[in-house]
C-alpha positions as CSV (number, residue, x, y, z in Angstrom):
1,X,-131.9,-88.0,26.7
2,X,-131.9,-87.6,30.5
3,X,-129.1,-87.1,33.0
4,X,-129.0,-88.1,36.6
5,X,-126.4,-88.2,39.3
6,X,-125.7,-91.2,41.5
7,X,-125.1,-91.0,45.2
8,X,-121.3,-91.2,44.5
9,X,-121.4,-88.2,42.2
10,X,-121.2,-90.1,38.9
11,X,-123.3,-88.7,36.1
12,X,-125.5,-91.2,34.3
13,X,-127.1,-90.3,31.0
14,X,-128.7,-92.1,28.1
15,X,-128.4,-91.5,24.3
16,X,-129.4,-93.2,21.1
17,X,-126.6,-94.9,19.1
18,X,-125.8,-93.9,15.6
19,X,-123.7,-95.5,12.8
20,X,-120.6,-93.8,14.3
21,X,-121.2,-95.8,17.5
22,X,-121.0,-99.3,16.0
23,X,-117.5,-99.9,17.3
24,X,-118.6,-99.0,20.8
25,X,-121.6,-101.4,20.5
26,X,-119.3,-104.2,19.2
27,X,-116.8,-103.6,22.1
28,X,-119.5,-103.8,24.8
29,X,-121.1,-106.8,23.1
30,X,-117.8,-108.8,22.7
31,X,-116.9,-108.1,26.3
32,X,-120.3,-109.2,27.6
33,X,-121.3,-112.3,25.7
34,X,-119.7,-115.7,24.8
35,X,-121.4,-115.5,21.4
36,X,-121.4,-111.8,20.5
37,X,-123.3,-110.4,17.6
38,X,-121.1,-109.4,14.6
39,X,-120.6,-105.8,13.6
40,X,-122.8,-106.4,10.5
41,X,-125.8,-107.1,12.7
42,X,-125.5,-103.7,14.4
43,X,-124.8,-101.9,11.1
44,X,-127.9,-103.5,9.4
45,X,-130.1,-102.6,12.4
46,X,-129.0,-99.0,12.7
47,X,-128.7,-98.3,8.9
48,X,-131.7,-100.2,7.6
49,X,-134.1,-101.3,10.3
50,X,-136.6,-98.5,10.9
51,X,-137.9,-100.4,13.9
52,X,-134.5,-100.7,15.7
53,X,-133.2,-98.4,18.4
54,X,-130.0,-98.8,20.5
55,X,-129.7,-96.9,23.7
56,X,-126.4,-96.3,25.5
57,X,-126.1,-95.8,29.2
58,X,-123.1,-93.6,29.9
59,X,-121.3,-93.1,33.2
60,X,-119.4,-89.8,33.4
61,X,-119.6,-89.6,29.6
62,X,-118.3,-93.1,28.9
63,X,-120.5,-95.7,27.3
64,X,-120.7,-98.6,29.7
65,X,-123.7,-100.5,28.4
66,X,-126.4,-100.6,25.8
67,X,-129.9,-102.0,25.1
68,X,-131.3,-102.8,21.7
69,X,-135.0,-102.8,21.0
70,X,-137.3,-103.2,18.0
71,X,-140.5,-101.3,18.4
72,X,-143.1,-102.6,15.9
73,X,-146.6,-101.2,16.2
74,X,-147.7,-101.9,19.8
75,X,-145.0,-104.4,20.6
76,X,-141.4,-103.9,21.7
77,X,-138.7,-106.7,21.5
78,X,-135.5,-106.4,23.5
79,X,-132.8,-107.7,21.2
80,X,-129.9,-107.4,23.6
81,X,-128.9,-105.7,26.8
82,X,-125.3,-105.5,28.0
83,X,-123.3,-103.7,30.7
84,X,-119.5,-103.9,30.8
85,X,-118.3,-106.5,33.3
86,X,-116.5,-104.0,35.5
87,X,-119.7,-101.9,35.8
88,X,-122.1,-104.7,36.7
89,X,-123.8,-104.7,40.2
90,X,-124.4,-101.0,40.2
91,X,-128.0,-101.1,39.0
92,X,-127.0,-99.7,35.6
93,X,-128.8,-102.5,33.7
94,X,-131.9,-101.8,35.7
95,X,-131.8,-98.1,34.9
96,X,-131.1,-98.8,31.2
97,X,-133.9,-101.3,30.8
98,X,-136.3,-99.0,32.6
99,X,-135.3,-96.2,30.2
100,X,-135.9,-98.4,27.2
101,X,-139.3,-99.6,28.6
102,X,-140.3,-95.9,28.8
103,X,-139.0,-95.2,25.3
104,X,-141.1,-98.1,23.9
105,X,-144.2,-96.9,25.8
106,X,-143.8,-93.4,24.5
107,X,-143.5,-94.8,21.0
108,X,-146.8,-96.6,21.3
109,X,-145.8,-100.0,22.5
110,X,-148.1,-101.6,25.2
111,X,-146.1,-104.8,25.7
112,X,-142.5,-105.9,25.6
113,X,-140.8,-109.2,25.2
114,X,-137.3,-110.7,25.4
115,X,-135.4,-114.0,25.5
116,X,-133.0,-114.9,28.3
117,X,-130.8,-117.9,28.8
118,X,-132.6,-120.3,31.2
119,X,-129.3,-120.4,33.2
120,X,-129.1,-116.6,33.6
121,X,-130.7,-116.2,37.0
122,X,-129.3,-112.7,37.6
123,X,-130.9,-111.3,34.4
124,X,-134.2,-113.1,35.1
125,X,-134.3,-111.6,38.6
126,X,-133.9,-108.1,37.0
127,X,-136.6,-108.7,34.5
128,X,-139.0,-110.0,37.1
129,X,-138.2,-107.0,39.3
130,X,-139.4,-104.8,36.4
131,X,-142.6,-106.8,35.9
132,X,-141.7,-109.3,33.3
133,X,-143.4,-112.7,33.5
134,X,-142.4,-116.0,32.1
135,X,-144.1,-116.8,28.8
136,X,-142.6,-120.0,27.4
137,X,-139.4,-121.7,26.3
138,X,-137.5,-121.5,23.0
139,X,-135.7,-124.8,22.7
140,X,-132.0,-124.7,21.7
141,X,-132.3,-120.9,21.0
142,X,-128.6,-120.0,21.7
143,X,-126.3,-121.2,18.9
144,X,-123.1,-121.3,21.0
145,X,-124.2,-124.1,23.3
146,X,-127.8,-124.9,22.2
147,X,-129.2,-123.6,25.5
148,X,-132.9,-123.0,25.8
149,X,-134.2,-119.4,26.1
150,X,-136.9,-118.3,28.5
151,X,-139.4,-116.0,26.8
152,X,-140.6,-113.2,29.1
153,X,-143.3,-110.5,28.6
154,X,-144.4,-107.4,30.4
155,X,-147.3,-105.0,29.8
156,X,-146.1,-101.5,29.5
């Protein structure tokens, strides 16, 4: 997709995931979330969901994060975004989400939505930085602890 270098000389690039990448997606997912998605969810999306895209962010050729998005007509829905714990705080999540927002826009989406845990202030700050606004609450959305989700929207 695109390559860029960071100020410390690390190469950052983005690429779409394929069926061969499911193991990498599962690894990043399981190291990032307390209730990770199962392998079957990634397989079904990549193999059967024509609306689903998964984009990796790579650092010096190593996959360190991913973002999943469904692009349906004029709307994009972020399914998940994750960066490995040891690579957080480097603005990689911001670059990844910005890339996916542009991908969705190029595919014809004019708005994007996502859900985020109400307790996840760090993620909410990132989303607000990129223009997302609060749109509502989904009660007991997360199955691991019944936490509410904040629904956020942005016009692309």
